[in-house]
C-alpha positions as CSV (number, residue, x, y, z in Angstrom):
1,M,0.0,0.0,0.0
2,E,1.4,3.4,-1.0
3,I,1.8,6.1,1.6
4,Q,-0.4,8.4,-0.5
5,S,-3.3,5.9,-0.5
6,A,-2.9,5.5,3.2
7,F,-3.3,9.2,3.7
8,N,-6.3,9.3,1.3
9,A,-7.9,6.4,3.2
10,G,-7.4,8.2,6.5
11,V,-8.8,11.5,5.2
12,Q,-11.7,9.9,3.5
13,G,-12.6,8.0,6.7
14,F,-12.3,11.2,8.7
15,Q,-14.6,13.0,6.2
16,K,-17.2,10.2,6.4
17,A,-17.0,10.3,10.2
18,T,-17.6,14.0,10.1
19,E,-20.7,13.6,7.8
20,D,-22.1,10.8,10.0
21,A,-21.5,12.9,13.2
22,E,-23.3,15.9,11.6
23,R,-26.2,13.7,10.6
24,A,-26.5,12.1,14.0
25,A,-26.2,15.5,15.8
26,A,-29.0,16.9,13.6
27,S,-31.1,13.9,14.4
28,I,-30.5,14.4,18.1
29,A,-31.3,18.1,17.9
30,S,-34.6,17.4,16.0
31,N,-35.6,14.8,18.6
32,I,-35.1,17.0,21.6
33,A,-36.5,20.2,20.1
34,I,-39.0,21.8,22.5
35,A,-42.4,22.7,21.2
36,P,-45.3,24.5,23.0
37,D,-47.1,21.1,23.1
38,D,-44.3,19.8,25.4
39,F,-45.5,22.1,28.1
40,G,-49.2,21.1,27.7
41,I,-50.2,24.3,26.0
42,G,-53.1,23.6,23.7
43,Q,-53.3,19.9,24.6
44,E,-56.2,17.9,25.8
45,N,-55.8,15.0,28.2
46,N,-56.8,12.3,25.7
47,V,-54.1,13.5,23.3
48,K,-51.4,13.1,25.9
49,A,-51.7,9.3,26.0
50,T,-51.2,9.1,22.2
51,E,-48.2,11.4,22.4
52,Q,-46.6,9.3,25.2
53,N,-46.8,6.3,22.9
54,Q,-45.1,8.3,20.2
55,N,-42.4,9.5,22.6
56,N,-41.3,5.9,23.1
57,G,-40.5,5.8,19.3
58,D,-38.8,9.1,19.6
59,L,-36.7,7.7,22.4
60,A,-35.6,4.8,20.3
61,D,-34.6,7.2,17.5
62,L,-32.7,9.3,20.0
63,N,-30.8,6.3,21.3
64,Q,-29.9,5.2,17.7
65,S,-28.7,8.7,17.0
66,I,-26.5,8.8,20.1
67,V,-25.0,5.4,19.2
68,A,-24.4,6.7,15.6
69,L,-22.6,9.7,17.1
70,R,-20.3,7.5,19.2
71,V,-19.6,5.2,16.2
72,A,-18.6,8.3,14.2
73,E,-16.3,9.4,17.1
74,F,-14.5,6.0,17.0
75,Q,-14.3,6.1,13.2
76,A,-12.7,9.6,13.4
77,K,-10.2,8.4,16.0
78,G,-9.4,5.3,13.8
79,S,-8.9,7.5,10.7
80,A,-6.7,9.9,12.6
81,E,-4.5,6.9,13.6
82,V,-4.3,5.9,10.0
83,V,-3.1,9.3,9.0
84,D,-0.6,9.4,11.9
85,A,0.8,6.0,10.9
86,A,1.1,7.1,7.2
87,D,2.9,10.2,8.4
88,E,5.2,8.3,10.6
89,N,6.0,5.8,7.8
90,L,6.7,8.6,5.4
91,G,9.0,10.2,7.9
92,T,10.9,6.9,8.4
93,L,11.2,6.6,4.6
94,L,12.6,10.1,4.3
95,D,15.1,9.4,7.1
96,V,16.3,6.2,5.4
97,R,16.8,7.9,2.0
98,V,18.8,10.8,3.4
């Protein structure tokens, strides 16, 4: 594997991790957005039971988004290590040639 392709793989992995993190963060933000209905303004008691059932689905989506955010974090860390390893190998090659 060439050093350049290792750098590219690391950078591409980091870019994908960034995109995934942004997507997960947007999903988290949309799930925890506060609406007037959350405070009981304009609600009737019979509607609250239906919304509580819907909140369980929202909670599952929120959990999935948090997990996706953590996965993106580990992907970014792994990609950074790939770039560091490629950088270190390139430095070693330059030292050997000089």
